[in-house]
N, C-alpha and C positions, 0 to 999 in steps of 0.2 A: 503493502498502499503504499504509495507516495505522502510521502512528507507536506502537510499545509507552508504555503510561503505567506510571510507576512507582507501585511502593505508596504511597510519601511522596506524589506528587505529589496520589494518590486523596485520600491520608489529608488532606491537605493545604486540597484543595477541599472534602471534609465538612466538615471544622472550618467555614468558612469559612460555609458556606450555614445551620451549625449558630448561628454566630454573629450573622448574618443575623435568622435568626427568635428567637432568645433577644430581640434588639434591636428588632425589630418590637414584640413581647409586652410587653417592657416600655413600650415609648409610647404600644400603645395603653392600657393599665393606668393609667399617669398621667395621662389624658385622664376617669377615671372621674369628673367632678366631681357632686355632683346638686345639682339644686334641691329645699330642700323647704316646701312651702306651711305657713305658719303659722296652724297652731291647725287642722290638717287640713281636713276638708269647712266647720268652722264657722269659718274665717279668725278673721282677726285682729277681735277683738267681747270685749266683756263675757263673765265663763260665763253663759251661762243662769241658773244655780241655784246652790245651794249644791254642791247631789252631781257637777253638771257638771263635764268635766274641767280643771283649769287651762292656761294654756299653757305653765306649768313642767313638769305633769305629762307635756303631750306633748311635748315638749324633752328630757325624762329618758326617752325612748323610742327615742330617737334616736342616731345617730353622727355630730357635725358633724368633718368635716374641711377641712383647708385648701383651697381652691379648691369645695370645696360655696359656695352661696348658697340663703338663706331670702327668698322670696316673701309681702311681707306684702299680705294683699288689705284693702280696705276701703273704704264709702262717701267717698270723697275730700270730699263737704261736710259729713259731721258725724263724720271724723275722722283721723288722720293719727300716723305713726312717730317718735319721737323715740331715735336711739342717745344713750345719757348713761352715766357714772360710776357704778359703782357707790350711792357714796352718793344720788346723783340717783336711781336706781335705788327705794333703800330709804324714801326720802324725796317719792318721786315730783314732783320737783324740776323742772319743765317750761320754767324758764327759764334755765338753763345744757343746752346741751343739744351732743354731738360734731357731731351731724349731724343733718339734719330732714328729712323726706316726706310731703307733701300729695297725692300722685298719684293715691292710690287701688288703685296697683298696681305697688309698689314693690320693686325685686331689690337685695338686699346681698351682695355676696360677700364671702368669708370669707379675706382674704390672710397673716393669721400665724395660729397658735392663738395660747389665751388665752380669757378670761370675755368677753363681748358683754353689754351691756344694755342692750334695749328696755323704751321706755313709753310708752304712750297722750299723745296731745299736748293732750290734757285731762284735767286731773288729777283729777276726779272719777273719768273712766274707768278711770285709773289704780290712783285711794282701790278701785276695786270690783275690782280684780286682771287689767285688760288691762293687764297687761307678761309679757317674758321674763328668763330669765337663759339665756344658753347655751353651752358650754362646749367650746371648738373645740378638737381635738387634731391635734397635728401631719401631714401626709398622710406613709401607707405607704411614701411613692416618693420620701423626700427621705433624703439624707446628712443626718446628726448635726446640720452648721452649718445644716441647714435650708434648704440651695440644691438646688432637683431637679436628679436626675440630667438630663444628656440624654447623646444619643447617644454624643458625642467623650465622654466622660467613662466610660456605658458600656462603647465596644468597647477604649480603652483597657486596666478595670482586665481584661474579659474576654478581649482578646488578649494580658495577659500572660497568664492562665491556660490558656487553647488554646497559646500558646507551652511552655510549660510540659510540660503536658501532650504536647503530640507530640513535647518531648527526651526524657520520661520512656520513649515509645511508640520512638522509634527505635531 
């Protein structure tokens, strides 16, 4: 003969399953990083004419968050990508870069929010507007201090809420 279950244990079991589903959905959401191909179909290149969309106009239509990445596609024998400071960006200074890329298929991941500046490694191409300024927002799935939420942190805070809810329904 089956042992009857109490209303309280059924409630705890349902709460446990709800917490599990919530944690799973939060973990799936936090892995929603996007890779953006710089310039869309045109790629990393000098704008074709004065009426063509600039790389910055392309970037203004996007929302970049920590964890996202940029994919720079270009002819490696004719171009390169430099990550530079704001001053290097404004002056097309190719002499001092933060990072330099020459492979023709460069992926750059945003590890923190803030402004990022990229220019062509060829000064004349940069002066023709082959440069990019990107503003990266904090990931919406992070705490105020910037640390990502993890399963342990979620379980702790959700467990308190569920525990409080159970105390009030008993």
